[in-house]
N, C-alpha and C positions, 0 to 999 in steps of 0.2 A: 436547408432552406429552399433549395431548388426543387426538392421532391414535393414540398407543399405546394409550390407554384404549379408544378406539372399536374398534380392530383386535382388542384382547383380548375385548371384549364381543361382537363380531360373529363372530369366527372361532374364537378359542381356547376361550372359555367353552362354546359349544354342543358342540364336539367333546369337550371334557373331560367335560361332563355326560353326553353320550351314552355314552362308554366307562365312566364311573363306574356309571351305572344299568344298563348292559348286563351288566357283571360281577356286580352285585348280583342281577339277575334270573336269571342262570345259576346262581349259587350257591344261590339259594332254590328252584330246581327240583329239587334233589337232596334225598333224605330223610336225616335224621341217624341216627346209630346208636341214639340214645335213642328216636326215633320208631319205628325199625324194631323195637326190643325191645318197645315198647308195643303195636305192631300184632301182634307174635307172641303176646304175652300175651292180647290180645283174641281172637285166632283160637283159641287153646287154650280160653279160657273159652266161646266160642261153640260149640266142638265138644263140650265137656262138657255144656253146657246142652241141645244137640241130642240127645245120648245119653240124658240124663235124661228129656226129653220123650218120646222113643221108648219108653223103659221104662215110663213112666206110661201111655202109650197102649196098650202091650201088656197091662199089668195091667188097665186098664179094659176092654179087649176081652174078657178072660176073665171078669171079675166082672160087667160090665154090657154085653153085646154091642150093645145099641141106644143107647149113649151118644152116638154121632156123629149120630144122627138127631134128637136133642132140641134 
């Protein structure tokens, strides 16, 4: 009976653990749909903020041409 336990601990358990964690690692490498949606929303927000900054810079260039030098 002890021999079966030793064979299990030495041979079966490491192989089992290897396959278990390798499948966990592969599944965690992909991005979920929820994460993809969040990234899309963040991208759109960053794009809107960039457009607002460009508009503010254009307004400042007209109203105070030397604002960048200050």
